[in-house]
N, C-alpha and C positions, 0 to 999 in steps of 0.2 A: 386817589388822585386821575383829574380826567384829563385825556389824551390829549396833545396840542391841537388846532385847528389844522384841519385837514388843508395843504395848499390846494388839494381838488376845489373847493370853493373857490379859490380867486383863478386860476390856469385853466378850468373848462370852462371856455365858452365855443364848441363844437367841434374845437377843432380835431387834428387827425390822432387816433389814440394812442399813436408810440409817443405824439407827442407829450400828452398829457403823460401817460406812465413813467417817463425822464424827470415830467415834475412832481411825479408822487416820489420817487424815489432819489431827488437830489439832496435832499436831509440825512442821504445815508452814502455818498459819494466816496469819502475816503473808507469805511465799514467795506462797502463794493470790491473798490479796489485792494485794499490788504484780503480780501477772500478770494481774489482773482488771481493773483498770484501765489497765493496758499497753494489755489484748486491745482495751477498751472506747476506747480512742484510736485504735489503727491501723487498727481498723475503722468509724470515724466518718465515712471517705468513702462508706461504700456508702448509710447512712441521709440522708447530708445533700447526695448528687447528685440525687435528685428535688426539692429547695427552689431549687438551686441552678438546676438547670432550668428550673423554673417562674418564678424568675426573670428570666434569660437571656430566654426566651419572652415575659414580660411587656414586658420593656426591647425589645425588638424588634417587639414588636405598638402596643406606646402610643411610639414614639419616644421614651423615657427618655435621659438623659445617658450616650453610649459610655462616659463612669468607671465606671458601677454596673461596665456590662458585662467588666470589665477587672479591678475588686474580685474579682465573685463567681470569677472565671476565678482568678486568684491565690489566694484564701482555698482553695478545694477542691486548689490545686495544692500550697500547702502541707502541707496534711493528708493527700496521698496519697503525699509524702517523709517523713514521719513516719513512716509503715507500716515500713518495715525495721527503725530499731530499733527501734518498738515490737514487732514481731512478734520477733526476739530476745531481747526482754526476756520476752515472755509465754514463748516456749517452756523460756529459762532455767529460769522459776520453776516453773509446772506440771511441765515434762517430769520435774524435779528430783523434786516430790514421787508424782506419780507410782511411777516407778520405785524412789523410796525406799521407797512403800507397798508395792508389789510385792516386792522384797527381804526386810523385814519377814518380810511375811506366808509366803514361802515358810522362812524362819529359824524362823518360829514353827511354822511344820509339821516339817520336820525334828525341833527338837527336838523337838517331841511326840511325832513318832514313836518316839524314841527313850527318848522314858520312858511310852510305853502298854505296858501288859501283853504277854508272850507267846501269854498266851489269846487277845488282840483279834488281834494279825497273825496267830494262825493263822485263824480266822474273816474277814479280812477280805480279800482276793487285792491281791497287792503292784501288779498292773496295775491294781486301783482305785484306790490310793495312787498312784500315779506319775502318773494320770490328776490328781487332784486339786492335784498340786504345780507340776504344770506346767499341765494346760489350763486347770484351774480359775483358777489363778493368771491366768493369762494371760488369761482371759475379763474376770476383774472389773477387770484394767488397763488391757483394750483398751472397757472397758463407760465408767471415767472417762475416759481421754481422750477418746474420743467426743464424751463428755457435756459436757466441757471446749470441746473444740473446736467442736463444731455445735451444743452447749445455748449457750454463750454468744455465738455469733454470732447467733443467734435472738431470744434475749433486746438481743439489741443493737440489734437492727432493729427490733423491737417497741418497747421503751421510748424511742427516739431518732423514731421515725413518728408515737410520740402524742401526743410532746413537742411535736413541729415541727404538726402537725395543731393540736392542742390550744391552741396559741399564734398560729397562720395563720388555720386554720378551724375553731374551735368547733363548728359548726353541724352540721359531721360527724362528732364525735368519737364522738358514741351508735353510728351506725352498724359504725363501726371494732371497737366492744369488744364487736359481737355473736358474732363471730368466735371470739372465747375460748372461752365457754361452749359453744359450737356443738362444739368442739375437744374439751372435757373431758367433754363425753357420750360421747363416741365412744371416746376414751381409759378409760374408763369402762366402757363397756360390756365392752369387748374385753383387759382388764386379767386377769382373772380365765383367760379362757379361752389364754391367752397362758400365765401364769405353768404352769398346768396341762402346756399343749405343752413350754413349755424345762425341767420337770422329767421330763417323759417324755424326750424327744430326749437327755436327760444322762446319765438312767439307761440305757439303749444304749448309747449312746459307752462310760461304765464298765465294761457289760458285756464292750463290744468288746475293749476295751483289756487286759482281767483273759482274754479268748480266747487273743487275740494272745500274751501273755507265754506262758501256756501251751505254745501252740502253737508258737511257739520254743525252749522248752524241753525238748519229745514230739520235735524232731525227728529224733535221732540213731533212738530206737524206732522212728518213723515210718517211714521209709526201711527202717532194717531188718527190717519186715513189709511193705514194701509199703502200707501204710495210706495212701498220701499223698493217694487221692480220700476215703476217710474225714475226714482231718484237716482239708480244704479245703471239705469239707460241713458238718464243723461250725463256718469260722469264716463260710461260707456264709451262712449262719442268722443269725447275729447280725450281717453286714453287710448282709440284707437288713431288719431289723429299724431298724437306724439310720437306711436307707434310707427305709421308708415315716414313722418318727416325724418325721428330717429335713424330707422333704416334706410331712408336714401341716402343722410348723410355716410352712414357707414359704408354701405355702397361705392361710395363716391371713393370714399378716403379709403378703401379696401385698391379701388381702381388704380388711383396714384399712388399705395406702397409694392401693390404687384407691378405695373409697370415701371418701377424708378430701380426696385430689385432685379428685373429681368435686365434692363439695359444696363445699370454698371454693373453687373455680372457679367456681362457677355465681351463688354469692352474689359474686364478683370484675367477674361481667361483669352481672349488676343494679346492682350498687355506679358503674359505668363509666354505665351509661345513667343514671342519676337524676342524677348530679353535672352529665353532658351537658345534661339538661333542663331543671338548673337554671342552669348559665352560657345555655345559650340565650335560657332567658327573659328572663335580666336580672335573675332576684332575686339579694336576698342578698348583691350585689357581689362575683359568685364569677366571673372571669377564668378565660383560656385556659388561662393558665398552671396555674393553679387547677386546674382539669379534669386537666393533664398530671398537674401532681405527686399528689392525690389517687389517680389510675389507678392512677402507678406505684409508690407508697407505699399500696395495699391489695394491689398483687401482690408489695412486699415484706411484707408483715402477714401474708399466705396463705400466701407460702414459708416465712418464720421458722416461722411456727404447723403448718405440715406440717413442718419440718424436728425440731420440739418431738415432732409426735406418732411421728413419725418413730424417735424414740428411745428411745421404748417400749420396741418387742422386746429393743435393745439394752441397755436399763438392765435390763430383767426376767430377761434373758440372763446377765447381769451379777450380779444376786443371785441368782440361783437358785443361780450357781457360788459366790458366797458364802457364803452355808447351805451345801451340799456341803462347804468347806473346813471351816466353823463345825463338821460332824460329828464333823471331826478331832477339833478345837480342845477342843470341849466333850463327847467323850467319857470318861466317867466309869471309864472301866478301867483306870487308871494306878497307878503306884508310885510308893505316897507316900514321902520318905525326908524330909522335911520336916520339921526339929526332934529327928529321931531322932540318938543316939548316934553318932561316927564310930569306926570299928574301926583301930586305930592298929597292933596284933599280931594276929595270927593262930596258937593252936598246931596247930588242926587236930581239937580233941575234940565230937564230934556226939552228942548225945542224943536219938530219935525218943523223947516220951511224947504215948503214944496219937492217933497222928497220920493225921487223916483228911481224904480231899481228895475232890470231886467236881465234875467241869467242869459249869459250866450247863446246857448242855440235854442232858448223858449221863443215862439212866433209872439206871445203878447208878454208885457212886464207883468211882475208880481207884484208889484205895487206901484200906485201913481201918484204924484203930487196929492202924498200927505203932507198935511199942516194941520198941526195943533201941539198943545205944549205941556207938559208936565211938571207940574211944581215939585218941590222938595218932599220928600216924605208921603208923596201921595199914590196910590195904588190905584193902577190903570188894569183895567182886565179889556184884551182883545176877544173878539168873538166876530163866530159869521160860517160860513162854510166851508168844506174842503177847499184846498187850493185857492181861498178870500186874498192870501196874502200873511195869514197870522204868526206864521215860524220865520217870514220872511223880517220880519217887522224886528221879533225876537232879536234874529240874527245879524242884523242892522244896528240894535242898539250894545249890543254884545261887541262890534265891530268887526263880526265874524267876511259881514259885507259891506262896502263901501256906498255910497248912493250915485247912481248914474246920472245922476241930476239935484239937483238941489242939495243941501245941505242939512246936519243936527248939528244942535249947539250941547255939548255937556256942561252945565253952570258956567253960559256964555259965551265956550271957545267954541272951534270949529271942531268937530272931532278927528278932520281929515289933517288938521296939525299935530294931534298929541299922540302920543310912545303909548298904542294903547297895550302894549304891556303889563307896561305900570300903574292904567288904567282899573285892569283887569283884578287888580287885585283889590279893588271894591265893588268887587260884586261874586252872590253867589249862584248858580242854577242848581236847580231840579227840574230833570227834565223828564219826561215822559215815560223813559224805558232806564230803570235806573242802570248806572256803570259801574261796576264793579268789579274787582280786577280779586287773582286768585293768592289772596294773605289773609291776613288777621283781621277783626272787626275792627281792631284798634288801627290799623293799617289805613283800611278802610278809609275811617270816617279822618283818622288827623292825618290825611294825603298830603304830603307838603309842607306843613305845618310842623316844624321840628321842635319849634319851643311849646307847644301846646305839652300842658299840665296834664298828670289822670284828674285831678279833677273838673279839668275845662271838657276833659272827653266825658266824662260822668256825666257833667250837667247838658249837654246837649246832648247826650242819649235820653238825659231822662225828660228834657223838653221834648223830643220827638216822639215821648211813651216806647222807646225802644230797649231801656235798659231793662224793663221786664221780663223778655224774651231773651235777652242776652244772659242775664243771668241763670237762666236754666241748662245756656249753651255748654258743653265737656269742659272747656276753657274758658270759658268765659269771654272777657275782649280780648284771650289770646287765641281762640278758637279760629282755625281756618276755612274757610267761609265756601272755599270751591269757585274754581271759573265761573264768568259772573256772577257770585253769589250761587250757585248751583247748590248748596246745603243749604237754603232760606230759601219762603214763600215770597209770591210778591210782594205781598204791604210788608212783609218783614225786609229786603230788598228798601223798599221805597222810603220805610223810614229811617234808615242807614243814609241814606241819599240826603234827607232831607237834616240828620242830623252834622252831613256832613259841613252843610249850609250854615246852620245854625253856629258852627263851632267856631266858622269864620268874621262872623260879626257883621255883615256886609253893609253896605248902604245902599248899594243894589239888588235887588231881588229879582229872577226870574223863575219863573213856575210855570214851565209848559206841562200840563194835565199833571197837576204833581199829584193827585189825590187819584186819580184814572187807576193802578192798579190794586188799593184800599173798597175793605169791606165796611160795608156800616159802620159798625162798633167802630173798626181804623180810622177812618175817615172822620170821626167826631171827632175821636183824640187828636185827630195831627190836627183838625180845623184848628182845635185851641190851641195848640203851640203855633203856629203858622199864624195866627192874632195876635199874639205875644212878638213875633219874630217879623210881621210886618209894619209894628208899631213905630214909626217916626223915620223909616226907610221907604226909600221910591219901590215901590214894586209894577211888574209888569206880569200879569196872568193869563196864560190863554188857558181856556177849562171848557169843556161840555157844560158842567153838570152845574145847575144854576144856583146850588146851596157854597160853590165855589166863589162865584162870579157876584152874588145879589151884593154883596158886603164888602164891591169896590166903591173909590171916590167917583169914577166914570168910569162907564164903559163905551170902547168904540166898537163900532160896528163895521164893520169890513165887509165887501162886498166888490169880488173883483176887483182887488187892488187898490179900492179907492174907497174914503170913508161914505158909508151912505148913513148915520149918522151916531150920535155921541152925547152921554148923559152918564145917570146916576140909572139905578135900575128901575126908580117909580117913575120917573121922569117918563124915559124908554115904553113902560106899561103904558102911561096917560096917553103916548103919542099914538100906542097900536099900530107903529109902522115895522121897519124890518125885525126888529127887535124880537118882536112878542111874534112873529112867523117863524123864529127858527125850531126846529125842535128842540123839545124840552122846556123851551117857557112857555108860560102858564100867567098868565093874569092873576090866575088865583097865587 
């Protein structure tokens, strides 16, 4: 069962990450409160021990009734036995809340990545996004867990100690309270520098993650050209940057910890000397047990304050990771389908009306003033030099991009008014580079089609001329093909991609260099399968091979984003224009 929608989706609008954290944990408030109570109960022996020790010393020194000794020790023993059930209850409550939070954040991130436009994904490295989903969420989880464990322990020690001092030796309470503002000053002075260094370190780790993903993808090219040293050198540069950023952060944290430890322990020595002098002089009725108790409580207080300050780097790192997650969750470049009309039926008619699109950072428009119609069932081939705008037109048809100007009509309806998710159920895409995942042949071909039968699967593979090689695989349809189909040849991978399109029985077919990876024999087989698939369906084809495009009902020749000419293969050959001039096209 899928996790419920994360509250982060609805509350993160750039506010302070602490507020976001409160929103994330809001659903577990009762559980966290119960866990906090359980923690204070199970942790009570740590701050009661100095009081019991003081009582025992006074009983021995002043020869008080021995029954008081057994009473104090019995009370402490009873509280110690409560630690076990208290700790289990605390872990059950707090860990459940923290794990639920991290699961919901990852769920929200994965859902957001599906909603963000293709333009966003083309600009942000997949390695960076992986680091956000895995490393940053883990950092937030660790920060919350450590803050709960160490923070509650420190707060329990501070509050318990101050209560006991206030009741037993109120004269010394102001001296204890000096430590808190001293610690606060130290934290405030280093907080801004910690945030800057945490952000710098996080950025360098993201760059390294991106570089590693790039390196692994290029290993076949690197090895083929003997460029291993160059690849290692590129990664080594990123590793050194991460090393330097991490070292700067560690040194700052080290200075922070050392200064706080020296300051607090210096105060502790002074306080021990002062309390011993008061007891020695016999003033204010301070006993030997009180000196031991006050000294122990001061050590507890300084230890708790140090623990709280040591959480500053952890919390800072967690908040920086939460900001990193927020960069994805508040990214505005999303496909908005809310409230738009669902597409229940597609005939496949398209009208491009003065369609213009320009990429955000590009100086020139990718396509400009495109005006043409595509009848249902028609096959249109898009040809042109590299950068002419062919892929942009395909992305506009799929709905990955929205026109900057003009509009596209689908069966007479403006695509801006349609829920494109429902429209895409009627599309199949065969890309230039087959996109396969590490799974079985069956899982790759029937991806997303739970209702596909065994016969449907075999028919699609047969029509794609893939069944012949699949039956020779060790486990047939249940053979695992490896990451990105690594155990298959280029032609075999492309035939699986075509089978994936066939089994969906689409109304609109997108073929982006669908036969580019095939040898001559495979191409002939696939052309036959594609001809049957394309019959009666609206098809957009991008290809360089003349054999792929010559049978199209219409060929649109693009030049620098504009339509240079349009017609059938024979008409364009007779015209002797831009089509004939394209590489690979000959009048013969």
